[in-house]
N, C-alpha and C positions, 0 to 999 in steps of 0.2 A: 504493501499499500504507501502511495506516495506521502509524502509530507505536509499536503494539505488533505490527507484523510480520503483522497478519491483512489478507486482502484488502479491498481498497474500491472503488469506482467511482465515476467522475467525474458530477456532474451531466448532463451529455453523453450520456454513456455509459449513463445510467438512463433518463434522458428518451425516448432512441433503444429500447432493449429495451423499454420500456413502452409504447412507442406514445403517448407525451405530447409534452409541450414543456417545457424547462429554465424558462421562465416560471411553467407551472402548478407545478411542484415547488419555487418557489420561493415561491410563495402559500402552498404548503401549510406551508411553514416559517414563512412570516411570520404565519401564524394558530395556529401551536403545534400541527399536525398531525404532521409530518414534519419533524424537525430534522436535519441533517447531521451525520455523527459527528466531522468536523471539516471546517477551513476550510485548505485549499494555501497554500504563501506566494505564489501568484498570484491568489488571491482566491476561486478555485472553492471550490464545495461539493463534499465528498465523502461516501459513504453504505457503511454497512459491512453486514455479512449480517443485523443486525438489525432496521435502517433498512429493509431491503429486505423483510423478512417483515409490516412496519407497513405499507411502501408496498404490499404485494399485499393487505391486509386493507382498506385503504383503496378502492384501486379496484374491491376485489369491493363493496363497500358502497355505492359511487358507482352500479355496474352496478343495483344495487337501487332506485336512484332515491332514495337519503337525500341529504341537502343537506351541507354542511359543518359547520353545527352538529350535526346529527344524528349524524353520523360521529365528530365527535369524543367525542360524550356514549356512543356505543357502545363508543368504544376505551379511554373514561376509566373505564365499568364494568366491562370485561371483565377476570377475573382467571384466565382460564384459556383463552389463545390458541389452544392446538391444538383444545382440545372446540369453541370458537365455529367454527374453520376446516373442522371433521369436519363440522358441521351444514350449513355453505355447501358443502362438496364433496359431499353428498346432493344438495343443490339442482341444483350442476354435472352432476352425473352425470344426473338425470333429463332437464336441457334438452340434454345431449348427445344423449340417447336420440331426445328431442323434433325436433333439429335434423339428425341423422342421417337422420331419418325423412324430414321435408322435403326433403333433399337427393335422397334416392333418388326420391322423388315427382315432383321437377321433372324429375330425368334420365329418367324413364319418359316423361314429356310430350313432352320434345324429342325423345327417338327416334321417340314416335308421330308427331309431327309431322313431321320431318326422312324417317322412313322409309327401309327398306335402299337398299343401292346402286342396283339393276337396276331398282326402282320398280314391280315386281308386284304386283299386287292379287291377293288369295287369297281375299277376304272376311273374314278375319280380321281385316284392316287397315282404316285409314281410306283415305280418296281418294287418298293419298301412296303408299300401300301401306307403312305403317307401322303394326304391331300394335296395335288396339284396346287401350287400358289400362282396367285396371276402376276405377269410380269409387273406390271405394279405395285403390287404387293412386294416384291422381291426387292425392288428398287426404289422404294418411295423414300425420301429424306437423300438420297445420293444424285441426284439429278439435278444440273443448271436450272430446268423447265418448272422451279418451286414458284417464280414470283410470273407465271403464264399470263392469268388471268388480270393481273396488271398492267402488264405491258400491253396486252390487248386493249385494254380500256383504255388507257392513256395514248397510245400510239397507233391502234387498227392490228387487225388478224395477221394482214399481210406483212407487219412489222417484225413481229414475232417470228412468223413462220421463216422470213428471211435470214433473221439473228440467229435462230434456232439451228438453220441448214448450216450458215456460215460457221459457226461453234464447232457442229457436228462434222464439220469436212476437216477439222484440225486434228494432226496428231496429237497425241498423247504428251509429245515434247514439247510441240508448238504451244498448246495451250497452255502447258508449265512456265514457258516462256513469256507468253503475255501475261499470266498472272504475276510473273514474278517481278516484270518491268514496273506492273503498277505498284508492287510493295513499295520498290526502291523507289520510285518518285513519290509516293506517301511520307517515307521514311526522310528524304531529302529535304520535304517541305518542313517535316517537323523539326529536324534539324538545324535548318536556316531561321526558323521562328524563335528556337530555343537561342541562337546565337544573336536574337535581335537583329537580322537582317531585314531591310527596309523590302517592302514588296515589289517597290519599284527598281529595284537594284539589280543589276544585270546578273548578280549570282541568282537571284530568286526568279528573274526572267527565263534562265535560260533553265531550270527547272518546269516551267511552263512551257516553252518550247517543246520541252520531251513528254511534258503530257499533252501537250497537243496533238504531238507525232504520234504518242500510245492511240489517242481517240482516234487520229486518221485511219488507223490499221484496219478499222472495222467500216470505214466510210462506206463501202461497198452495200452494206445493210442497213445504215443510219442515214441513208439521206442524202449522201456526199461527203465530199471534204466539210471539216468545221467552219463554220460562218460566224460573226461577230454575234449574233444573236442567239444561234444555238450555245456557242462558248457561256454567253452570259447564264444561260438557261440551264447548263450543267453546274456553274458556281452556285445559281440559287439552290438547287435541287440538295448538292452538296450540303448544305447549311438547314433547308427543312425538312430533310429526311434523316433521321436518326441513325439509319442503320449507313447511309453514304459517311454520315458526318464521324462516325467511328472508325473509318477509315482512316481517317487525319488527326486522330485523337479527341473527338469530341468536336461541339458547336465552336468553340473557340478556336481548336486547329481549322475548322471547316471554313471559318470566316475569314481567316488568314489566306485560305487559298483563294475563295473568291473574291479577294479584295486584288491579288496577285493575278487571279483570272481578267479584271475589270480594267487593270492596266494594260496588258497583252492584247486585249481586245480591242481599246481605244485608239491603239496603233495597228491595228489590222487593215491593211489596203483591200477592199472591196471591189 
């Protein structure tokens, strides 16, 4: 318990609860990310409730793939922690739904492969007697088509069909490269923001150029090369939709990206 009577927890307790190590927590402290609320007479570090809230945010941002400098920048620029956490909560809920569907689909497959105890075959089951699952039961939660209804509502069925065909035409290696390119772009935005780089600086505008090049990779199915209006629309979407904002570390990070995009868009010659 802290000197003010408020509860606190030792570094070992926090490491166990968070599924990390005391060494990691000490490193977070050494780089200025997570300071202990007090140091005990035994030399142990102790953390109070506010430190736990900060640690939770650090772990969430790390799960998004942000490096420690980027995490530090996000936390330094946050003025409303509950607001940032609400944005991340929306993303987590979406992930929770996707994972729940994956769990259910794997359970269906296992049940099909193992079959019922009596092993009888009735035509509706596989060779072992397990009921044959439909394809959507086996693949639910794994496919990129989970937002099909939303895409069709926003941009029409033709837009979804084209984008779906484009994505399915890619090899696994091409899909991985495409996804990793965006992860790298998001990371570099976060690093620049953490370093206090102005959105109009050449460094940040170079990131935007890479971002636009990445968006243009799907131009054949998204209506052609990026225009000023469409680019600004992307910026607004990143801020307004928590799922997109989470890619950039939350609302504040998405607002930084939108501001950088706005500078770039203003200079576009059409």
